[in-house]
C-alpha positions in Angstrom: 55.4 59.5 16.0 53.0 60.7 18.7 54.7 58.2 21.0 58.1 59.7 20.3 56.7 63.5 20.8 55.0 61.8 24.2 58.0 60.1 25.5 60.3 63.2 24.8 57.9 65.5 26.7 57.8 63.4 29.7 61.7 63.5 30.2 61.7 67.2 29.5 59.0 67.3 32.5 61.2 64.9 34.5 64.5 66.7 34.0 63.1 69.9 35.3 61.5 68.6 38.2 64.4 66.8 39.1 63.0 63.3 38.9 66.1 62.3 37.3 68.6 63.6 39.9 69.1 62.4 43.8 69.2 64.7 46.5 71.5 64.8 49.4 71.1 66.7 53.0 74.3 67.9 54.5 73.9 68.9 58.4 77.0 71.2 59.8 78.3 70.9 63.3 76.7 73.5 65.7 79.7 76.5 66.2 81.0 76.9 69.5 80.1 80.3 71.3 82.4 81.3 73.8 80.8 85.1 74.1 79.0 85.1 77.7 76.0 86.9 78.7 77.0 90.2 79.9 77.9 90.0 83.8 77.7 92.9 86.9 80.4 92.9 89.8 78.6 94.6 92.6 80.8 97.4 93.9 81.5 98.3 97.5 82.0 101.3 99.2 83.4 102.3 103.1 85.8 99.5 103.1 88.6 99.6 105.4 92.1 100.9 104.1 94.6 98.3 103.2 92.7 95.0 103.1 91.4 92.5 101.2 88.4 93.3 99.2 86.3 90.2 97.5 83.5 90.8 95.2 79.9 88.7 95.5 80.0 85.8 93.0 78.7 85.7 89.4 77.8 82.9 87.0 79.2 82.6 84.1 76.3 81.4 81.3 75.5 82.2 77.7 78.5 79.9 76.6 78.7 76.3 75.2 82.7 76.1 74.9 85.3 76.9 77.7 86.6 80.6 77.2 89.4 82.9 78.2 89.2 84.8 81.8 91.4 87.4 82.6 92.0 89.9 85.5 94.0 93.5 85.6 94.3 95.1 89.0 93.5 92.0 91.1 92.7 88.3 91.2 90.0 86.0 90.1 89.1 82.5 91.4 87.0 80.1 89.7 85.1 78.7 92.7 85.9 74.8 93.5 82.5 74.7 94.8 80.2 77.3 96.1 79.9 76.0 99.7 83.4 76.7 100.6 84.4 80.0 102.4 85.9 82.4 100.0 88.9 82.5 101.4 89.7 79.0 100.8 89.3 79.3 97.0 92.4 79.7 94.9 92.9 83.0 93.3 95.2 83.9 90.4 96.2 86.7 88.3 97.1 84.2 85.3 95.1 84.3 82.0 92.9 80.9 82.4 90.1 79.2 81.2 86.0 78.8 81.9 83.2 76.9 81.2 79.6 77.7 81.5 78.1 77.7 85.0 81.4 78.4 86.6 81.3 80.8 89.9 83.8 83.7 89.8 85.4 85.6 92.6 86.9 88.8 92.2 89.2 90.5 94.8 92.0 93.2 95.3 93.8 95.2 98.1 92.2 98.1 99.0 93.9 101.7 98.7 96.1 102.7 102.0 94.6 106.2 101.2 91.1 107.3 102.4 88.4 108.0 100.4 90.1 106.4 97.4 89.0 103.8 94.7 90.6 100.7 93.7 89.5 98.9 90.5 89.7 95.6 88.9 88.5 94.7 85.8 87.3 91.3 84.7 87.4 90.0 81.3 85.7 86.7 80.3 85.1 86.1 76.4 85.7 89.4 75.6 83.2 90.8 77.8 84.2 92.8 80.8 83.4 94.1 83.9 84.9 96.3 87.0 84.8 95.8 90.5 85.4 98.7 92.5 86.1 99.7 96.3 86.2 102.6 97.9 87.8 103.4 101.3 86.0 105.1 104.2 86.0 108.8 104.4 88.3 110.2 107.1 86.4 112.8 109.0 86.8 115.0 112.2 83.9 116.8 114.5 84.2 118.4 117.6 81.8 118.9 120.5 83.1 122.6 120.8 81.0 123.6 117.8 79.7 121.6 114.7 80.8 122.0 111.3 80.6 125.5 109.8 79.3 126.6 113.2 80.2 129.5 116.0 83.2 129.1 117.7 83.1 129.7 121.7 84.2 132.1 123.6 86.1 129.9 125.3 88.1 129.1 122.4 89.0 132.6 121.9 92.0 134.7 123.1 92.0 136.1 126.7 92.3 139.3 124.8 88.5 138.9 124.0 87.5 137.7 127.2 88.3 134.1 126.2 90.0 131.1 128.4 92.3 129.9 125.1 91.1 126.2 125.5 91.8 124.3 122.1 88.8 122.4 120.8 87.7 118.7 121.7 88.2 117.1 118.4 87.3 113.5 117.4 88.6 111.6 114.1 86.8 109.0 112.5 87.6 106.3 110.2 91.3 107.2 109.7 93.6 104.8 107.3 94.2 101.7 109.4 98.3 102.0 108.4 98.5 105.6 110.2 101.5 105.9 112.4 101.3 109.7 113.4 98.5 112.2 113.0 99.2 116.0 112.8 96.7 119.0 113.8 97.0 122.2 112.1 94.3 125.6 112.5 94.8 128.5 110.5 93.0 131.6 109.4 92.8 132.5 105.8 90.6 135.8 106.4 92.1 139.1 105.7 94.4 140.6 106.8 95.9 137.3 107.2 96.8 135.5 103.9 95.8 132.5 102.1 97.5 129.1 101.4 101.2 129.3 102.6 100.7 132.8 103.8 97.3 132.2 106.3 97.8 132.6 110.0 98.7 129.6 112.4 97.0 128.9 115.3 97.4 125.5 116.4 99.9 122.9 114.8 100.2 119.5 116.8 102.6 117.1 115.2 103.4 113.2 115.8 99.8 112.2 117.5 100.4 108.6 117.9 97.9 106.1 115.8 96.3 104.8 119.0 95.0 108.4 119.9 91.6 109.5 118.2 90.2 112.1 120.2 91.2 115.4 122.5 89.6 116.6 124.9 88.6 120.3 124.9 91.8 122.6 126.5 93.8 119.3 126.9 97.4 119.8 127.4 99.6 117.6 125.1 102.4 118.2 126.5 102.8 115.3 128.4 102.3 112.6 125.6 105.6 110.9 123.9 106.8 112.4 120.6 104.2 115.0 120.7 105.5 118.3 119.5 104.0 121.8 118.8 104.4 124.1 115.9 105.0 128.0 115.9 101.9 129.8 115.4 101.7 133.1 114.0 102.3 134.9 117.4 105.4 133.0 117.7 104.3 130.6 120.4 104.5 126.8 120.6 101.1 126.5 121.9 97.5 126.9 121.2 96.6 130.8 119.9 92.9 131.2 119.9 90.9 133.2 117.8 91.5 137.4 118.5 90.3 139.0 115.3 88.9 142.6 115.1 85.7 141.0 112.7 84.4 137.7 111.5 86.9 135.4 110.9 86.7 131.8 109.3 89.2 129.0 110.9 90.0 125.3 109.7 91.3 122.5 111.5 92.6 119.9 109.4 94.0 116.4 111.0 96.6 114.6 108.5 97.1 111.2 108.5 100.6 110.2 108.1 102.2 106.6 106.9 104.8 104.4 108.5 107.4 106.1 106.4 106.6 109.4 108.3 109.3 110.6 111.0 109.0 112.6 113.9 108.7 116.5 113.4 110.6 118.5 115.4 109.1 121.2 117.9 108.9 124.9 116.7 108.3 123.8 112.9 106.1 126.6 111.4 103.5 125.1 108.9 100.1 126.2 107.5 97.7 123.5 106.1 99.4 124.3 102.7 102.8 124.3 103.5 102.1 120.6 105.5 101.0 119.1 102.2 103.7 120.5 100.2 106.7 119.1 102.8 104.7 115.8 103.7 102.3 115.4 100.9 104.3 111.7 100.2 103.6 110.5 103.6 100.2 111.8 103.8 97.5 109.2 103.6 94.5 111.1 104.1 93.0 114.5 106.2 89.9 115.8 107.3 88.8 119.2 107.8 86.6 121.4 110.4 85.9 124.9 110.1 84.0 126.9 112.2 83.8 130.8 112.6 84.4 133.6 115.4 82.9 137.0 115.7 83.9 139.3 118.7 
């Protein structure tokens, strides 16, 4: 009797400890990781207009299986070899596949317009970054007077003792696809109006793309295609400052694209009116401001 009880007790103990059953171990395969570590595309500034901008390379890591790659607003290349010139890489805008340690370039065409940003978004396995390029700032300077400086008497009207000479101008980094430049100088100080009603002192049209500087007092009449617009005084010429009190004058140089046609002599435009009439042809503009006190 005591033996049976002992045997029964041992069976219960073995059952509780799992001694009467066999165990199995299941090993699951490692899952695919197709989401890469974050990456950064380095932006570019002060690039030329209408050119190809190519990013520095990035290397994809953090995945153990091929994943999708796509781009919007440009193209990408999976480098065949890092020691090859980027120009020899094969670029595409089609969605594709990319693997761990692949090297990627991104490129796009920069804007035709000055001081304008172009963006390309690269997405790999759901992770994105943007490659941006910003074109150069179009500026104009003068040796006759500095920005917000005093306009010298030589540039003023003869009635105030001036020589009525037009200022020296030099424009920098215009869009490379410029066909013509236009210069307009106007005055928005009362009694002149503002915007479309400003007093125009100088308007020069159809300046060829290969001219980037005008000397002080220089006659433009002998340059092919150049025409002069009418001023507030009714002249097709430069009319220097001639105010009774201090006035502010703004000189704006406009860059016009290849679709621009020659503007006839005598056309009257303030800076505001010119933007309205030719806005679809303007690639950019540069502004110089000065003051004159009699």
